[in-house]
N, C-alpha and C positions, 0 to 999 in steps of 0.2 A: 914388499909389495908396492908397486907403483900406483899412484893415484891419478885419476883422470880429472881434469879441471872441469868445472861446471860449464864453462864456455865451450869446450870441445864436445862435451856431451850434448849440449843444446844444439850445436851446429850439426852433429851427427844425426840427431832426431829429426831436425828440419830437412836435411838432405834425404833421409830415408823416406820421409812423408812425401816429398816432391817426386822422388823416383817411383814410389808406389802409385801415385796419381797418374804419372805418365804411362806406366805399364798397364794399368787397368782402364785407361781412357779408351783404348782400342777394343775392349771386349764387346762381343755381340750383345746388344741390348735385348734382343729376342730370347737369348739364353737366360738372361737375368730376370726379366719380368715374367710372371706367370702367364700362361696362354689365355686366361680369362680376360686379361687386361688388353689384349690385342684387339684392334678395331674390327667390328663385324663388317661384312659386305653390306653395301646399301641395297635397297630393293631394286633399283635400276640395274645394278651389277648382277644381281640374282636373275632378273628377267633376261638380261643379255646372255647370261651363261646357260640358263636352264629352260626358258620358255619356248619349247618346241613348237607349239601350236599358235604362238604369237597372239594370245588373248589377254596379255598383261596380268595374268594370274598364274599361280604355280600349283600344279597338281602333285599328289604323292608320287606318281610315276615319273614326272619331270624332275622331282627332287631326290630320286633314288640314289644319285651319286653324291648327295650332300648328307653325310652321316648325322650331323647335328639336327638339321631341319627334318630329316626323315624320321628320326627318333622322336622328335617333338611335334610332329605334324598335327596331331589332334589338339594339342595345346594351343598352337598357332591358329588353327582353323576354328575360330570361336563360333562362327555361325553354322558350321557343320555342312557346308556346301561342297566339300571335297576340293576346294581351291583356296589358296592363300592369296588374299588381296594385299595391296600396299598398306591399307589402313590396319588390317590384322597383323601384318609383319611389324609395322611401327609400334602397335600396342605391345607385341611380344617383346620387342627390344626395350621399350620403356619398363616393362615388368622385370626384365633381366637386369637392367641398370639398378632398379630399386632393390632387387634381391642382393646385389653385390655391395650396396651401400651400408 
């Protein structure tokens, strides 16, 4: 039975480590990280995308295409006026961040 020198074994391990780093360096980060860690849209982005009546607030009807906010609309609309303001949205985001910590 032939023996492998410690030097050759060490070099093989180092080379294998370097190759694996290069191979996995190009993997898509969005596939690796959980979806909850992806950044949320800002309120101004939501307004630009969904505010049909241009009143700088978002109604349930306007958010019907956004599954997450539609599902949580009542939680976000803390004053119950059937509109989500920037302040309510920011409070919602802060609460979500705290719950993930």
